[in-house]
N, C-alpha and C positions, 0 to 999 in steps of 0.2 A: 496264655500260661504254658509254658513248656513242660512236655511231658517228661517223665521220668526217665524213659528211653533216650530220649534228644538229650537231657541235661548229663546223663552219663557218657555219652559220645562227645559232647562238647568240651567236658572236663580232660578226656583222654586225648584230645587233637596234638598232633606232632606240629612242631615249630618249623619243619622243612617245607619246602615249595613242594607244590603238587596239584592233583585235581581232585576237587570235591564232587560228589553224586547225590543229587537230593530225589527221594520218592515218594509217592503218595501212599495212602492206605493201600492200595490195590497192589503195591509193589513196581508200580509204572515209574521210570524215570522220568521226572519232571523238569529236571535243570541241571546242568553242568557247569561247573566254572573253574578256572585256574587260579592259583595262591602262591606268592611269594612265600607267605607264611600260612599253612593251612589253619592254622589256630587262631591268628589274627582275623583272618578273612572271613572265616565260617562264623566264628562268635560275633563280628559285626553284623551280621543279619538280624541277630537276635537281640541286639542292643536297641532300646527304647529311643536313644538320642538319634538313631539313625533309620527309624522305621517310617519312611515315606509311604505312599500309597501303593506304589509297586511293590515293596519289599514285604509288606501286609498280605498282599495277595499271594504271593509267592509263600511265605511262612505259615499261613492259614492251610496249605495243603501239604505241607512236609511232614511225612510220616516216619521218614528213617534218614540216615545219613552215611554214606559210604567215602572212602577216600583213597586215592593212588599216590603214594610219594614218589617224586621223581628226582633225578640228580641235579637238576637246575632248572630254571624258569622256562628257557627254551624249549626244553622235554616236555614240561608241562604246556605249553603253549601248543605243541603239535598235537601231545595226546588228548586235550580239550577238544581240538578239530576234530579229530578221528572219532570221539566217543560220541559228539553231537551228530555225526553223520550216520553214526551206527544206530542210536537209540533215537533220534528225533524227538528231542524233549518238547515238550508244550511252552515253556517259557524261555527257550534259549530262539535266536535268530537262524534261521535256516534257508538259505538261497534255494528258493524252489525251482528255478529254471537251471536243471543240472546242465542242460546242452550248452549255455552261454552265447553269446554274440558270436557270428561266424568270421573267420580271418580267410584270408588268402595266404596259402605258403607254397615257397618255392626255394630250393636250396642250391644257389650257385655254384656251390662246391663238387656239386654231382655232374657228370660229364653230360647227361641228357637228363635234366630234371623236368617235372612235371609242375604245371600249376594247379594245385588243390584246394580245396575247402578244408578249412580245419575248424574243430570247434574249441579246440584247446592248444595253449601255447606248450612247445617242448622245447627247452633249450638246447637243440640238437644241432645248432650250427645254421639252419636254415632262417630265412627272413620271414617274416610274418607281417601282413599287411592288414589294418582295421582295428577295432572291429567296425562291422559293417552293420547297417538296419535290417536285420534278417537275411536269411538264405537267399531270397530273390534278387536283392540288391547285389550280393557277393557274386551269385551267379551271372548276372548281367554283367559285372565287370569282368568277371572271368572270360565269359564269350567274347566281348570286343577286344579284349587284350590279346587273345589267341587267335583272334580272326586277323589282326593286323601282324601279330609275330607268332606264327602258329609253333606249336610245340607237341609233343604227343602226348596221350591220354591213356596208352596200355602200360600193362605193369611186367612187362617182358625185360629179361636181362639182356638188354642189347649187345652189352661188351662181349659177353662170353657165348650167348646162345647163337646158332648159325640156321640159316635157311626159313628166317622168318617172313612169313608174306606180308606185304603191306596192306594195310586196311583199306575200308572205304575213304576214312577221311584224308588218306594221302592223294585219292583220285578225286576229292573235291577241292583240294588244296588247303585242307585244314591241319594236315600235318606234314613236317618236312621229312617224315620215312628216315629216321636216322637208323632204321633196321637195313636200309638200304645202302645208304650215304653216311657213313660213320664219320662224317666231317664234324669233329668237336667244336672247332673255331667258329664255323658256320652257324652252328645251332646255338653257340653261346650270344652272338650278335642278336638273336630274338629273344634271348635269356635277359640281356642287357637292357633291351629296349621294353620290355615288360617291368622290369624293376624300375625304370625310369618313370613309367607312366604310371606304376602304383603309388610312386613317390610324390605324385602329382605334376610332374611334367606332362601334361596332358596335350600341349600344342601339335607335337608331331604325330600323334594319333587323330587328332581332329584334321589335320590337314591332310592326312592319307584318307580319312573316311570321305572328306569333301570331293577329293579326287576320284574316289571311286563312286561316288554319287553322282557327280557331273558325267563321267565315262558312260555309267548305267543308262542315264537320261538320254543322253546322244546315241546310245545305241538302241533307242526306245524299249529299254528295259525298265518300265515304269513302276513295276512292283518291288524289283531291288532297288530302286532309288529310294523309293517311300522305306522301304525296310532301313536302308542307311541312314536316311533321314531320322528315322524314329531313334536310331542309336545316339546319334548325334545329340538329340534332344536329352535322352537319357543321360549322357554323361554330363551335359550342362546341368541337369537338375541335381545330379548327385554332389556335383563341385560346388553349385550354389549353396547346397545343404551345408557343406564343408566351409564354412566361413573361416577367414583367415582372422586369427586374434592374438598371436604370439608371433614370435621370431621363427624363421623356417627352419631352424634345429631343434625346436622345443618339442619334446615328448612328456607330457604331464596327464596326470588324472586330478580334477578337481572333485572332492567329495564333501557334501553337506548333509547333515543329519538333524532332522528335527522331529521332537516327540511330544505326545500329549497322552497323559494318564499310561495306560499300558500299549497305546499304539505308537508306532514310528514310521518315518519315512527316510529314505536314504536316496539321494539324487547325486549321480556320478556325470561328470563331463568329460569326454576322452578327448585329448588333443593330441595328434599326431604331426609331425612337420609343420608346426605352428598353426594347423586348420583344426577346428572344432568338427570332429566327425561324427561324433554320436552322443546321445544323452541316455542314460539308462535311469529309471525309477524303481525301486523296491520299496513295498509296503509289508509292514511286519506287525501282527496282532499279539497279545499276550506277552508283551514284553516285560520284565522285571528289572531290567538294569537300573542300579542306584542313579546313574548318569550317563550322558550321551557318549563320554569317553570310553565307556564299556562296549557299548553298541557300535563305535567306530573300531573298535580293536578287535572284536569278534568278526566284523564285516571284511576289514582288510585280510584277515588269516583265510576265512572262507574264500572271498572272490579271487585272490592272487595264489593261494597255494593250491588251489585246485584248477588251474591251468590258462588264467585270464594273463593277458601282457603286462608286464610289470614296467612301468615307465622309469625313467631315472628320478622322477620327482613326483610325489603325491602330495596336494594339498588340501588340508581339511580344516573344517571349522571348529575341532576339539582335537588337541593332542592326547592319544592315548595314554594312561599311565606307564605302557611297557614299550613305548616308542622305540627304544633302543633295541630291545629284543625282536620286535617286527621288522625293524630296518636289517638287524642282521640275518634273519632268516631269508626276507626279500632278496638281501646282496648274495647268501648262499646259492638261491634259486638261479637268479640271473646272472650271476658271476661278476658283477660290479656293483659299485655303490649306488644304492637306493636311498633319498631322504625322503622322510615324512615330516612335514611343515606345517606351519600357520601362514597366512598370508595378511599383512596389516594394510597394505597400499598398493598403489600402483594396478597393472592390468589383471595380474594373478588374483586380486581382491576384488576387484569387479567381476571377474569370472566365477568367484566363490559366492559373490551376493547373488548372481545368476542363479547358480545352484540352488542356493537356499531358497530364493524365491520360487523355483519350480517346486522344490519338496514342501514350503509352505502351502502353496496352491493345491497340490495333490491331498496334503494333510486335511484341508478345510474340507473338500470335496468328498473325500474318503470318511472322513470321521462323521459327516453328517449321515451319510448313508449307512455306515455302519451301527450308528446309533438309532436310527429309522429301522433298520433290521433287526436290532436287537429287541426293540420295542414291540415289534410284530411278533416275534418268536416268544417274548414273556406274554404276551396278550394272548396270543395261540394257545399257550401251554394252560394259561389259566381260564380259557375257556373250555377247553378240552377236559379240564379238571371238572367244572361245573357241569356240562353238557352230559358227560359220562358218570357223574356221579363218584368220581375216584376221591380217596382219603387226601392224598396230596397232589401237589403238581407232578405230573409225570415227567422224572428226570430221565429214566431210560425207556425208550419204546422200540420194539422190535418188530418187522415185518418180514412176512413169509411169501414167497413168489414161486411159481412153478414154471418152466419153459420147456417145451419140446416142438418137434413137428412130427405130426401123423405118429406119435408113440415113440420117437426116436432119439436116442440120446436125451433122455428126460433128465432135468437137474433142477435144483432148487436154490433159492437164495435165502439167506437169513441179513438183513439189513438193520443197522442200528443208529439210531438218533440219541446222542445224549445233549440232554438241554436244549433240546429242539434243533442241533446241527448234526451233520453226518458224522459219526466218528467211524473210519473207516478200517481202524486197527480191530474192531469188534465185528466186522463183517466176516461172515461165514458162507461156504457153498457146500451142496451136496450132490453125488451123484443118487439118483432115484431110480428104483428096481421095479416099480409097479406097472410102467409102460405107458399105455394111451388112457389112462384112469385119473383126471385131475383130484376126485376125490380122495382115492387110495394114497395118491402120490403125497397130498397134503397131510395126511394122516400118518404116514411113514416119516415124514420131514419132522413133524411136530412132534412125534414120538420120540426119534432119534435126539433131538435137542433137548427135551426135557427130562428124558432117560439121563442125559449126559450132566444135566443140571443136578438130579438128585444123587448122582453118584461123585459129584463135586469135581466132574473131568475139568481140567485147566482150559478156559476158553469158554466154557459153558456154564460156570459156576455162578454167574452173576443173575440174580433174579430182574425180569422187566416188570415197569410199572404198568405198563400197556401192551399188548399183543394185537398187531393188525393182520390179518388176513386178506392178500389181494384176491378179491373175488366176491361172489355173493354168498346168500344164505347156504348153499350147498357146502362150498368150501368152510364157510365158518362153522357149521354143524359138525363137520369131519374133524375138524380141530379141537371143537368142546368136547367131543367124545374122547378124545386122547386125553384132555386134562381130566375129565372125570374118572378115566380108569386109573390115573396117576394120583388122584386125590390132590390135586392142585389147583387153586381158585385164583388164578391171575385173570385180571379184568381182559377181556377178549371181545374185538370186534372186526366186523368185514367191510370193506371198502371196494365197491363195485365200481368199474371205470366209466361204463357207459353214461349214467347220469350222476355219478360220483355218490351213489346212496352209501350212507353209513348203516350196517346191520347191526343190530344190539342183540345180543341172546333175549330169548322169552319176549322180544318186541316184535308184533304182528306187523307194524309199518315201519320201513326205514327212515331214518333221519335224513334230511336234505338240507342243506346250508347254502347259502349265497355263495356264488363262486369267488367272491372277494373276502369271504371271511377268514380270518388269520387262523382259526383253528382248522378248517378244511385245508387249507394250504400248507400246514404242517403234515397232515395226514397225505395230501399229494405228493409232498416232497419226499417221505420215506417210502410210498407206494412206488413212484417211477424210478427213486434210485434201486429199489429191490428188482424192479423189472430191468433196468438197464444191466445190474450185475448178474441177474440169472441169464438174460439173453447174450451178455459178452461171454460167461462160461460155457453157455450151449454152442455157441459159434466156435469157441476154441477147439472143444471135444468134435464137433461134426467136421472141423478141418483136419484135426488131427488124424481121424479115422478114415477121411477121404484121402490124406498122403499115404498112410500106413497102408492102405488096401492095393494102391498102386504100387507102393514100393516092394509089397510082396511079391510081385510078378517080376522083379528085376534080379538076375542071377548074382550073386555076389554082396548083395545087399542083406545082413542079418539084423538082429534086433538091436545091437549096440548102434551101427551104422544108421538105422532105420531111426533111432531115438534122437540121434544128432542131426540128421537132416530136418527133422522135424522142428527140432528145437532150433535150428538156424534159420530155416525159411518158412515154416509155419503154413504156407498155402502150396497147392499144387502149383499155381499160376507162377508162383515166386521162384520154384525149380524148376519151371520151363522156361523162364527168362535167364537163369543162372547159366554165367559163362563155364566153360571148362575148368578154368584156374579158379572159381569161386566155389565150385564144387569139391576141387582137390584140396583147397584151406579147409574143410569141414574135418572137424575132430574125427580120427579114425578112419578118413578115406585115404586111398592112395589113387595113383593114376589110373589104375586097371579100373576100381570101382566107381571112379569119377566118370570115367569113360561109359561105363555101363548105363549110368544114371543119364548121363548126358544123351547118347544115342537114343535111348528108350523113350524120353520126353521128346527128342526133336522128330522121331519117326511116328509117335502116336498121334493118331488123329483125334480131335474132340469130339 
């Protein structure tokens, strides 16, 4: 049954392209989508003929709808992507690994380029190689390449800056020191050698390493010989994983999507210069897409628009309905034609089947695991209801924890489980003013939280079904006193860590459950999460105080520069390790202030 509010909104929807936004009863954004026609697309969700299981799950949570009209579908596509990243809706796909896979970047157009690690592709004229399986693999390849073909690692302006002293790497033959010998042609030979190696022409590198290994062995430098041998083994291992599957000039991504109920798996195969160099599998819960085409569409936008390498060809097992718009967007970014296609036969089809098999295998394993986890949570919540004599199954559980060291930087955390799973957007943290007194600190925090509840302060206006206090009977009684003073009657318990005793008000004996009891595991989950969240905040404040106190001793470092340094480096040890150039790049710093900080920490004894 559609509410009168939603019915009125559906009647007034425009026929233009745009983005629609669904909200739940708490005003939280739960889904964002794009549409060629807002009127037709949004109404289709509420059509009984199209309400599959996933759609019913979404519709049951919609309390309000908003929309933004755009000039065209491409603009809607980009706006949808930006809004999803901003609001992180529960029912949208959201790529969790923001860092992405690592690449190696080199720009041969520069006179003296470096070989650098990069997390995102910028179409800036440089060459990008990868993606590699993790930063370790990329760094190993980088190290081997620059050992054979040394390049600089510094950030100096070699062309214009004078009187640069060569660094240690020059003296150990790991840098050609273009700061001394500005021979561009000689330097570019190494650049070309590295590019050839990264493109898969590894025979020259292997021969050079073998010669170095044999020479080291002849000179009785056995440790050096073993080190080179290990590098040869590493190269072969990496190249063996990079199976040749297509013609050498082919750069293609193969993407397959498999879904079941509200769970989906996306498997991508990366093929560069004909080699299968990587496999990436992403799992998503709470999906409400009507079909796999929508899932493919959203994945393509987030993956490539946010900095992944865009190949000439993308093969998928479903063609998105907005295929032409996606191709146009990717073409605009890459600067050349990009095709999104199906594969029906041949080697590309076989690779698509491989991606599909990988996706299905992951889906089967993860789906069973999720079902088991959901069953344990459901059973655990039901047990908590019965054990604690709650009226209903607890949907919202809150836990409070205090953290300090000898009374300094005392903080507290409030962590929330919603339907048995951590709800991080509901987490809160507090600076506490009671010092080295756990009972008084607990009273302060509980008082602040529930006074804010009574005043309907945003972020604290939701009532808990169960309150958990990290600690024994003393901490529990402190919290109970506060609730009594505020005339609140929330169910509250204490959980002591040593023996996992559950303290219940007015009960002389704590309740002890079996270690594998699903109800206890839910309480342990929220207690451990509250402890982690409090400790993290405590360490943050302690580190900031430590930096701040030492920065106060440095001439020329005022409050603004102090805040900028703390924000950038976070710990004293990281400031000590920073180069002069890194200090100069901090917001608000100049050469003089950076030099003062640099000299202070270099001369300071631990």
